[in-house]
Steps between C-alpha positions, in 0.01 A plus 500: 500500500216467744345151498140520613368177649143448614351206691126474434224265606301527170498685167301808610734534798803488269347769277414734785840471666678556169289808424555640849875447496562636147356835607765505772802351326442495124723708269338736251599466134390649169412224254719524189354222288199269481127530556520796740796697357519852647308419817648444846495195721608396847709182485669260736867425439415132541194335648434158647180380657415179682132406516423220742135438408448639145184297450311678777188671369455766383793495262456865403528815716171634634499876565226613740237719328560779753839570338328616183744327263444195279656161562814463287368187328143381436412134544355494148845587367637179651209263436325663206158656457373854532682731262784252434496283190793290626593401853854530635489127571454443126789737426722304738397139440396470134688563172239742361639826364301797378587679177800724557629310806862391450467263795291411802625330813272211411642466150849471650390254768266273304624525139877529498654399164774241479737636235864498389738248654238380748265408215783319321597308812134417560458367146821298539365357826823604667419389856847599625383861464120505472231364730320191378142631495322441170230694316178445697286795392499651848857545627667485161288579196517592132324785322545578128820296487661670802573335836404659835508421870262595777740590780231484768400144413867402449585605858196320640585178315868516598418536867257207473751283317829578671408624846503820694858611554571629151678834450447513120132586498500869405210652303679733257331806357815681387672436168849636418364683196253693719772758542413621148142587602404852600291356785628151588314282750515621858456152642816305424465171686306299754726255672341210688577269790308226674605481866323360804214387277430848362563674169683831545554772237797736458399784270723761333389817324757723326259798534180504698213746550423492872159663506305286254751259348623316809156409639366391159811304410532318831128416518530333160828330584349372823213342306758340270684362803181357645428328167848351474498386863167326453611330176827390664328365811658731757378791712520864408809668647671832555614767257823699478504793260784723382552801277772748424235740373194498724359851467211736557414725207453869565125488434458243780708678764209706632275191504769315695530779751124507553492122551784515751367816667819690424524870413 
């Protein structure tokens, strides 16, 4: 396997380098299953990227008008407005789900149900197994008789209460039963670390659309990181991203070649 590693100064730099390199070293596959079955894609064997200053503006790629191709992501898509009824920030950081959506990243991050043995241990106040946080309506809350946690607020409160060097603070999007879904979440986890007074994110996607998905996802995740850093009382830090399925769909190959000035 070829492990592709990119060192980038900011998010648009990461995107451009990843697009440029995948044209050179990506493998071409035919998609067998999922949203784009039957189409082709270029894909890295495994991808890692280290972004030193992910909060540098702009967060999204900006393609010069002279290239004659649209930017992969519009700002309105991230922040709302224009032709978009819902912003990506809302999709990522609130529990709202539209009709027909089996999940959103925000529903997994901000409204994760406590069920099964964990609920029993919680009700038994078994502090040898469960944390001692109580229902407060923000971090732990009830709706229609069910108990939920907001993982984002839980991580913030834990860092505030117990200090910075804590290796347990992982924002989990994945669920073991997701394997039964035809299209399970691409984002699986956002691991966190506070080091040298800064909050750093470690992000893993099982599958990842390079052209439009990566810039939109990371812009939203960066805004989440800035929120959590501010609420925790630390500075915004770096970002390390990984995927075993970062890819460029066939329809975007020609756009990528135009952007990178490749024949």
